[in-house]
C-alpha positions in Angstrom: 23.6 -5.1 -8.3 25.4 -7.5 -5.9 26.9 -6.5 -2.6 30.5 -6.9 -3.8 29.8 -4.8 -6.9 28.5 -2.0 -4.6 31.6 -2.4 -2.3 33.9 -2.0 -5.3 32.2 1.4 -6.1 32.7 2.4 -2.4 36.3 1.4 -2.5 36.9 3.3 -5.7 35.3 6.4 -4.2 37.8 6.1 -1.3 40.6 5.4 -3.7 41.1 2.0 -2.1 40.0 -0.2 -4.9 42.8 -2.7 -5.7 41.7 -5.6 -7.9 45.2 -7.0 -7.9 45.5 -6.9 -4.1 45.3 -10.7 -3.7 42.3 -10.2 -1.5 39.5 -11.4 -3.8 36.9 -11.2 -1.1 37.3 -7.4 -0.6 39.6 -6.1 -3.4 41.6 -3.8 -1.0 44.9 -4.0 0.8 43.5 -2.0 3.7 42.8 -4.4 6.6 40.4 -1.8 8.2 38.3 -1.7 5.1 38.2 -5.5 4.8 37.2 -5.9 8.5 34.5 -3.2 8.5 33.1 -2.7 5.0 30.1 -5.2 5.1 29.1 -4.2 8.6 29.0 -0.5 7.5 26.4 -1.4 4.9 23.7 -2.6 7.3 22.4 0.8 8.6 22.3 2.8 5.4 20.9 -0.2 3.5 17.9 -0.3 5.9 17.7 3.5 5.9 17.4 3.5 2.1 14.8 0.7 2.2 12.7 2.8 4.5 12.9 5.8 2.1 12.6 3.8 -1.2 10.3 0.9 -0.2 11.0 -2.7 -1.3 7.7 -3.8 -2.9 7.0 -7.6 -3.0 4.1 -9.8 -3.9 3.5 -13.2 -2.3 1.0 -15.9 -3.5 -1.1 -17.6 -0.8 -0.8 -21.3 -1.4 -4.2 -23.0 -0.7 -5.8 -26.4 -1.3 -9.5 -25.9 -2.1 -12.0 -28.6 -2.5 -15.6 -28.4 -3.9 -17.2 -29.9 -0.8 -15.3 -27.8 1.8 -17.4 -26.6 4.7 -17.6 -22.9 5.4 -14.5 -22.5 7.6 -11.9 -19.7 7.7 -8.4 -21.1 7.6 -5.6 -18.8 8.8 -2.6 -18.2 6.5 0.6 -16.5 7.6 1.6 -13.3 6.0 5.2 -12.9 4.8 7.7 -12.9 7.6 9.6 -10.0 6.0 6.5 -7.8 5.7 7.0 -4.3 7.1 3.7 -2.9 5.8 0.7 -4.5 4.1 -0.2 -2.6 0.9 -2.9 -4.5 -0.8 -4.7 -7.9 -0.9 -5.3 -8.9 -4.5 -8.1 -11.5 -5.1 -8.3 -13.0 -8.6 -10.9 -15.4 -10.0 -9.3 -18.8 -10.4 -10.8 -19.3 -13.9 -10.8 -15.8 -15.5 -7.9 -14.3 -13.5 -10.0 -11.1 -13.1 -10.1 -9.2 -9.8 -13.1 -10.2 -7.5 -14.3 -9.6 -4.0 -12.7 -12.1 -1.7 -14.2 -13.8 1.4 -11.6 -13.2 4.1 -10.9 -11.2 7.2 -7.9 -10.1 9.3 -7.4 -9.5 13.0 -5.5 -6.5 14.1 -2.0 -7.3 15.3 -2.1 -10.8 14.0 0.2 -11.6 11.1 -2.4 -13.8 9.4 -5.2 -13.6 6.8 -8.3 -15.8 7.4 -9.8 -17.1 4.1 -13.0 -19.0 3.6 -12.3 -22.6 2.5 -15.1 -22.3 0.0 -13.5 -19.4 -1.8 -11.7 -20.8 -4.8 -10.1 -17.4 -5.7 -6.4 -16.9 -5.8 -4.9 -14.6 -3.2 -1.8 -12.4 -3.5 -0.4 -10.2 -0.8 1.3 -7.0 -1.9 3.5 -5.5 0.7 6.6 -3.4 1.6 9.3 -5.7 2.7 12.0 -5.5 5.4 15.4 -6.0 3.7 17.7 -8.8 4.7 20.3 -8.0 7.3 23.8 -7.5 5.9 26.6 -8.9 8.2 30.2 -9.7 7.8 29.1 -13.2 6.7 26.8 -12.0 3.9 27.8 -13.6 0.6 29.5 -11.3 -1.9 26.9 -12.3 -4.6 24.0 -11.2 -2.4 21.6 -9.2 -4.6 20.7 -5.8 -3.1 16.9 -5.6 -2.8 16.6 -1.8 -3.1 16.0 -0.1 -6.4 19.0 0.9 -8.6 18.9 4.6 -7.8 19.0 3.8 -4.0 21.9 1.3 -4.7 23.8 4.1 -6.3 23.5 6.3 -3.2 24.6 3.5 -0.9 28.5 3.7 -1.4 28.6 7.4 -0.6 27.0 6.8 2.9 29.2 3.8 3.6 32.4 5.8 2.8 31.2 8.8 4.7 30.6 6.6 7.8 34.0 4.9 7.4 35.9 8.2 7.0 34.4 9.8 10.2 37.4 8.7 12.2 40.0 9.9 9.6 40.9 13.5 10.2 42.8 13.7 6.9 39.7 13.2 4.8 36.7 15.5 4.5 34.0 12.9 5.0 31.4 15.7 4.7 31.9 15.6 0.9 30.7 12.0 0.8 27.8 12.8 3.2 26.7 15.7 1.0 26.9 13.5 -2.1 24.7 10.9 -0.2 22.1 13.5 0.8 22.0 14.8 -2.8 21.5 11.3 -4.1 18.6 10.8 -1.6 17.0 14.0 -2.8 17.0 12.7 -6.3 15.4 9.4 -5.5 12.2 8.7 -7.5 9.7 8.0 -4.7 6.5 8.2 -6.8 6.1 4.4 -7.0 6.7 4.0 -3.3 4.1 6.6 -2.4 1.4 5.9 -4.9 -0.5 2.6 -5.1 -2.5 1.9 -8.3 -4.9 -1.0 -8.6 -5.1 -2.1 -12.2 -7.7 -4.5 -13.5 -6.2 -6.5 -16.3 -6.8 -9.6 -18.4 -3.2 -10.5 -18.1 -1.6 -12.6 -15.4 0.1 -10.9 -12.5 
C-alpha cells in the first residue's frame, strides 16, 4: 500500500475524504488535514515497525580472486539496520549453507570476511523504516506488513482528533489498540534457518 492510499483510508475514517476537492495531493478540503496529515504518520509508522519488524536481506558484494592472500576485508552492514538477525553463508557453486570465515567487532557496523572465502554472504536484519515527512512522495510504498498498515489510519486520526472536543478520539485509539492486539507477530518473533537447494 502506498502512503496516499493509507491517507485516503484515514480521511474516510474521519469523514474528510473528498476525491473531487480539487486537491489531488491530499483529497480533502480541510487545510488542517492537508498541512498535518503526512507529519502525523511518522510516529505511529515507526511504532508499528518496532512492533511488527521489517525484515530485509542484503547481499554483500565482493570481488574474490583465486590468489588472494589471507586478509579480512571489512564490509559495511546496512545503514538502515536496527538489529542483526542472521548471517547467511552460501557455497558459491552449490548454493548450500556453509560455515563462513568471518568475524565482527562489537559496536562496529561492519563484517570482516576472509578474502580467500569464495562463499556468498547475505545479511538478514530488522530494518529501520524510512522517515515520513511532509515532503514524502504520495507513492511511497509503506514498508510495514499489511496488517500493520491497516492499523495505521486509526492512530493517525486518533492523534489528529485529540484537539477536537466535538469528536470522541478515544474510539479511534481503541480501534488502533484492537488492531495492534490482532497483529500476527509470529514471523517477527521466530527465526527459522532453512537449508534448501533453491536460491534465496
